[in-house]
C-alpha positions as CSV (number, residue, x, y, z in Angstrom):
1,M,-59.4,41.6,-41.7
2,T,-55.9,41.1,-41.3
3,V,-53.7,43.2,-43.4
4,W,-50.1,42.0,-44.3
5,S,-47.8,44.6,-44.8
6,C,-44.3,44.0,-47.2
7,S,-42.3,43.2,-44.2
8,N,-44.3,40.9,-43.0
9,I,-44.4,38.8,-46.1
10,D,-40.6,38.7,-46.5
11,S,-40.3,37.5,-43.0
12,V,-43.1,35.0,-43.9
13,K,-41.0,33.8,-47.2
14,D,-37.8,34.0,-44.8
15,L,-39.1,31.3,-42.3
16,V,-40.5,29.0,-45.2
17,L,-37.2,29.4,-47.0
18,A,-34.8,28.5,-44.1
19,A,-37.3,25.6,-43.1
20,A,-36.8,24.1,-46.8
21,A,-32.9,25.0,-46.3
22,K,-33.2,23.0,-43.2
23,K,-35.7,20.2,-44.1
24,E,-32.7,19.5,-47.2
25,K,-29.7,19.6,-45.3
26,E,-31.0,17.3,-43.2
27,A,-32.0,15.2,-46.3
28,I,-28.4,15.6,-47.5
29,K,-27.2,14.3,-43.9
30,N,-29.5,11.3,-43.5
31,V,-28.3,10.3,-47.3
32,Q,-24.9,10.7,-46.4
33,K,-25.3,8.8,-43.0
34,K,-26.9,5.8,-45.1
35,E,-24.3,5.5,-47.7
36,R,-21.5,5.7,-45.0
37,K,-23.0,3.2,-43.0
38,Y,-24.0,0.9,-46.0
39,F,-20.1,1.5,-47.2
40,R,-18.6,0.2,-43.7
41,T,-20.8,-2.6,-43.7
42,K,-20.2,-4.0,-46.7
43,V,-16.2,-3.5,-46.8
44,K,-16.3,-5.2,-42.9
45,E,-18.3,-8.1,-44.6
46,F,-15.8,-8.5,-46.9
47,D,-13.4,-9.1,-44.6
48,Y,-11.6,-5.5,-45.5
49,F,-10.7,-7.4,-48.4
50,T,-7.7,-9.3,-47.0
51,A,-7.0,-11.6,-44.7
52,D,-3.3,-10.2,-43.5
53,P,-3.8,-8.8,-40.0
54,A,-1.6,-5.7,-40.9
55,V,-3.3,-4.6,-44.1
56,K,-6.8,-5.4,-42.7
57,I,-5.9,-2.8,-40.0
58,Q,-4.3,-0.2,-42.9
59,N,-7.2,-1.0,-44.6
60,M,-9.6,0.5,-41.8
61,D,-8.0,3.2,-41.7
62,E,-8.5,3.8,-45.7
63,V,-12.5,3.4,-44.9
64,E,-12.1,6.1,-42.4
65,K,-10.1,8.3,-45.0
66,L,-12.4,7.4,-47.8
67,I,-15.7,8.5,-45.5
68,E,-14.3,11.9,-44.6
69,A,-13.0,12.9,-48.4
70,L,-15.7,11.5,-50.8
71,S,-18.4,13.0,-51.6
72,I,-22.1,11.7,-51.1
73,D,-22.2,10.9,-55.0
74,S,-18.8,9.4,-55.5
75,L,-19.5,7.3,-51.8
76,K,-22.6,6.2,-53.7
77,A,-20.7,5.1,-56.9
78,L,-18.3,3.2,-54.5
79,N,-20.9,1.5,-53.2
80,G,-22.6,0.2,-56.7
81,K,-18.9,-1.5,-57.3
82,L,-19.6,-2.8,-53.9
83,K,-22.6,-4.2,-54.3
84,E,-21.3,-6.0,-57.6
85,G,-19.3,-8.2,-55.5
86,K,-16.2,-8.4,-53.2
87,E,-13.8,-8.4,-56.8
88,K,-15.3,-5.5,-58.5
89,G,-16.1,-3.9,-55.2
90,E,-12.2,-4.1,-54.1
91,Q,-11.0,-3.1,-57.6
92,A,-13.2,0.0,-57.2
93,F,-11.7,0.5,-53.2
94,N,-8.3,0.3,-54.0
95,S,-8.4,2.8,-57.0
96,E,-10.2,5.1,-54.5
97,V,-7.3,4.9,-52.2
98,Q,-5.0,5.4,-54.9
99,T,-6.6,8.4,-55.8
100,L,-7.1,10.1,-52.1
101,K,-3.2,9.3,-51.2
102,A,-2.2,11.4,-54.6
103,K,-4.6,14.2,-53.6
104,I,-3.2,14.0,-50.2
105,E,0.2,14.2,-51.3
106,A,-0.7,17.0,-53.9
107,E,-1.9,19.0,-50.7
108,K,1.3,18.3,-48.8
109,R,3.1,19.7,-51.7
110,E,0.8,23.2,-51.7
111,L,0.9,23.0,-47.9
112,L,4.8,22.8,-47.8
113,G,4.8,25.8,-50.8
114,G,5.8,22.8,-53.5
115,G,2.7,23.2,-55.5
116,S,2.2,25.0,-58.5
117,G,-0.8,26.8,-60.4
118,K,-3.3,30.0,-59.2
119,S,-4.5,28.5,-56.5
120,S,-1.1,28.1,-54.7
121,A,0.2,31.1,-56.0
122,S,-3.1,33.4,-54.6
123,A,-3.3,32.2,-51.2
124,S,0.8,32.7,-50.9
125,S,0.0,36.5,-51.7
126,S,-3.0,36.9,-49.8
127,G,-1.1,36.0,-47.0
128,G,0.3,39.1,-46.1
129,K,-3.0,41.3,-47.3
130,D,-5.2,40.0,-44.6
131,K,-5.9,40.9,-41.4
132,S,-3.9,38.9,-38.8
133,W,-5.5,36.0,-36.8
134,D,-6.7,36.5,-33.4
135,T,-5.9,33.4,-31.1
136,E,-9.7,32.1,-31.2
137,E,-9.4,32.1,-34.7
138,L,-5.8,30.1,-34.6
139,Q,-7.3,27.8,-32.2
140,H,-10.3,26.9,-34.5
141,L,-8.1,26.8,-37.5
142,I,-5.9,24.1,-35.5
143,K,-9.0,21.7,-34.4
144,A,-10.1,22.0,-38.1
145,V,-7.1,20.9,-39.5
146,N,-7.3,18.0,-37.2
147,L,-11.0,17.3,-37.8
148,F,-10.9,18.0,-41.7
149,P,-7.8,15.9,-43.0
150,A,-5.3,15.9,-46.0
151,G,-7.6,14.3,-49.3
152,T,-10.9,15.9,-47.7
153,N,-12.8,17.1,-50.3
154,D,-12.7,21.0,-50.7
155,R,-10.5,20.6,-47.1
156,W,-9.9,24.2,-47.3
157,A,-13.5,25.5,-48.3
158,V,-14.5,23.2,-45.5
159,I,-12.1,24.6,-42.8
160,A,-13.5,28.1,-43.7
161,S,-16.5,27.1,-43.3
162,Y,-15.8,25.2,-40.2
163,I,-14.3,28.5,-38.8
164,T,-17.2,30.7,-39.9
165,Q,-19.7,28.5,-38.1
166,H,-18.1,28.9,-34.8
167,L,-16.9,32.5,-35.0
168,P,-19.5,34.3,-37.5
169,S,-17.6,37.6,-37.2
170,S,-14.4,36.0,-38.9
171,K,-15.3,35.4,-42.6
172,R,-12.1,33.7,-43.7
173,T,-11.8,32.6,-47.2
174,A,-10.3,29.2,-48.4
175,K,-7.2,31.0,-49.3
176,E,-6.9,32.9,-46.0
177,V,-7.0,29.6,-44.7
178,L,-4.3,27.7,-46.7
179,A,-2.3,31.0,-46.4
180,Q,-2.9,30.7,-43.0
181,A,-1.9,26.9,-42.4
182,K,1.4,27.3,-44.2
183,N,2.4,29.8,-41.7
184,L,1.5,27.2,-39.0
185,Q,3.5,24.3,-40.8
186,K,6.8,26.8,-40.5
187,D,5.9,27.8,-37.4
188,D,5.4,24.0,-36.4
189,T,9.0,23.3,-37.9
190,L,10.4,26.1,-35.9
191,Q,9.0,25.9,-32.5
192,R,10.1,21.8,-33.0
193,K,13.7,22.9,-33.6
194,A,13.3,25.6,-30.6
195,A,11.7,22.8,-28.1
196,N,14.8,20.1,-29.3
197,D,17.4,22.4,-29.3
198,S,16.3,23.3,-25.7
199,A,15.7,19.7,-24.8
200,F,18.8,19.1,-26.1
201,D,20.7,22.5,-24.1
202,R,19.5,21.2,-20.8
203,A,20.5,17.0,-21.6
204,M,23.8,18.5,-21.7
205,K,23.4,20.6,-18.5
206,T,21.8,17.5,-16.6
207,S,24.3,15.3,-17.7
208,A,27.6,17.4,-16.9
209,K,25.8,17.1,-13.6
210,G,25.6,13.7,-13.0
211,S,22.3,12.1,-12.9
212,A,18.9,11.2,-15.3
213,A,16.8,11.9,-12.4
214,D,17.9,15.5,-11.8
215,A,17.5,15.8,-15.7
216,S,14.2,14.9,-15.3
217,K,13.2,17.4,-12.3
218,Q,15.2,20.2,-13.9
219,D,13.4,19.3,-17.5
220,D,10.7,22.4,-17.9
221,P,7.3,20.8,-19.2
222,S,6.1,24.5,-20.3
223,Q,9.5,24.0,-23.3
224,R,7.7,21.0,-24.6
225,Y,6.3,21.8,-28.1
226,M,2.4,20.9,-28.4
227,S,1.4,19.4,-31.3
228,P,-2.2,20.1,-32.6
229,A,-2.7,16.5,-32.5
230,E,-1.9,16.6,-28.6
231,T,-3.9,20.2,-28.3
232,L,-7.0,18.5,-29.8
233,V,-6.7,15.0,-27.2
234,M,-6.3,18.2,-23.9
235,E,-9.1,20.0,-25.4
236,T,-12.1,17.6,-26.8
237,G,-11.0,14.1,-25.1
238,E,-9.9,12.5,-28.0
239,N,-8.5,12.2,-31.9
240,P,-10.2,11.7,-34.9
241,L,-7.6,11.1,-37.1
242,P,-6.4,7.8,-38.5
243,W,-3.8,5.7,-36.1
244,T,-0.4,6.2,-37.5
245,A,2.3,3.7,-37.7
246,A,3.9,5.4,-35.1
247,E,0.9,5.2,-32.4
248,Q,0.6,1.7,-33.6
249,K,4.0,0.6,-32.3
250,M,3.6,2.8,-29.0
251,F,-0.1,1.7,-28.2
252,E,1.7,-2.2,-29.0
253,Q,4.3,-1.5,-26.5
254,A,2.0,0.3,-24.1
255,L,0.0,-2.9,-23.9
256,R,2.7,-5.3,-22.9
257,T,3.9,-2.9,-20.3
258,Y,0.6,-2.7,-18.9
259,P,-1.5,-6.0,-19.3
260,A,-4.5,-6.8,-18.3
261,G,-5.4,-6.7,-14.3
262,T,-3.2,-3.4,-14.0
263,A,-4.9,-0.9,-12.1
264,E,-5.7,2.4,-13.9
265,R,-4.7,0.5,-17.0
266,W,-6.2,2.2,-19.9
267,D,-5.2,5.7,-18.0
268,K,-1.6,4.4,-17.7
269,I,-1.8,3.5,-21.9
270,A,-3.4,6.6,-22.8
271,G,-0.1,8.4,-20.5
272,C,1.9,6.4,-23.1
273,L,0.6,8.4,-25.9
274,P,0.8,11.7,-26.3
275,T,-1.7,12.4,-29.1
276,R,-4.3,9.7,-28.1
277,S,-6.8,10.0,-25.3
278,K,-8.1,6.5,-22.9
279,K,-11.1,7.0,-25.1
280,D,-9.2,6.6,-28.4
281,C,-7.1,3.7,-26.7
282,M,-9.9,1.5,-25.4
283,S,-11.8,2.1,-28.9
284,R,-8.0,1.0,-30.8
285,F,-8.5,-1.7,-28.5
286,K,-11.9,-3.4,-29.3
287,E,-11.0,-3.0,-33.3
288,L,-8.2,-5.1,-33.2
289,A,-9.8,-7.5,-30.9
290,E,-12.6,-7.9,-33.7
291,I,-9.8,-8.5,-36.4
292,I,-8.2,-11.2,-34.0
293,K,-11.7,-12.7,-33.3
294,A,-12.3,-12.5,-37.3
295,K,-8.9,-14.1,-38.1
296,K,-9.4,-17.1,-35.9
297,A,-13.0,-17.7,-36.9
298,A,-11.5,-17.5,-40.3
299,A,-9.2,-20.4,-39.4
300,A,-11.3,-22.7,-37.7
301,A,-13.6,-22.7,-40.9
302,A,-10.8,-23.2,-42.8
303,A,-9.8,-26.1,-40.8
304,A,-13.0,-27.8,-40.5
305,K,-13.1,-27.6,-44.1
306,K,-10.3,-29.6,-43.9
307,K,-11.3,-32.6,-42.3
């Protein structure tokens, strides 16, 4: 006869609870995956609610932002409106986009120190009391800030959880994360100014000596400021953030500079965008090609109806 001790029983309970928690987590993950897939498919089916290619690209970005920002319940509610038809779906989509934009602006003000309320005040006051951040923690914070952009539901708690997940000894709170993010924002501004001042001084010196070729030789790459997005591309090989208007403009120029048939075309195009990898550029090109194809098909269908 097997005799069970209290420690044996506790161990079994822990295993059962862990298995149940894992099963619940997987179930939530599957529901989230299903809702996200439906959302992407349905908005695409409605042609991103516009015939304008430029607006379509913007709405494609908004889709990805909403997917990252909305809770499962909010996404379910939005999908419910999409099921009711294009008109109601578009209204709900635009409403969520505007809500998210307002949330992002409020978060930016909070991050820059312009926010009000207990959250901002407590985060700022805790900044000086907490233990200093080591290099590894800062690296994970920068990655998390890029992986979970402004507008993400409970963003600072999610980032704190991400850091703890990868660095169990860290145990940073959402308030500490927000306070340190503010510090990084200040450092970011100072580093950019220092890098720009340094570049200006070097340019003036090389200009006095004479040639632009000399300027490129004397330029010290170590003095160039590297943004968090560039760091992310260097370390992970891709940038999951939505494309900005500036990136899109540089991308289009690079496509013209290196047309189809150019040797190592995508490597050269990626070289023109410091915040994007070769993989990012190829994926973006496929997205744009799909939009152009859809536009041509719509135009052809409209022309056929007139005949």
